[in-house]
C-alpha positions, 0 to 999 in steps of 0.5 A: 446423483442425489445427496441427502444432506441430513444423512451425510454429515461429512458433506455438511461439515465440509461445506460449513468449514469452507464457509467459515474459511471464506469468512476468515479470508474476507476478514483478513482481506478487509484488514489488509485493505484497511492497512493499505488505505491508511499507509499508501496516502502517507507514502505518496505524500512523503514521496512528493515531499522528497521529490520536491526537496530533491529538486530544490536542492538541485536548484540551489546547488546549481545556483551555488556553483554558478555563484562560485564561478561568477566574475567578481565585480570590483 
């Protein structure tokens, strides 16, 4: 089957709409990628800080408990 694209504007129009939609999709994906790249490093850094603080609190809490029950020196 042969299609004469010059005579069949509906096919050309559909292909143009598909191409435009693909460009819009690529643009949207680029924006999402940029947002992801700007947010994820900050989230990772905050997670690392929160974990370090939690570990430090656990250590100081444990040491505080040990100090409470440590025998008193005269």
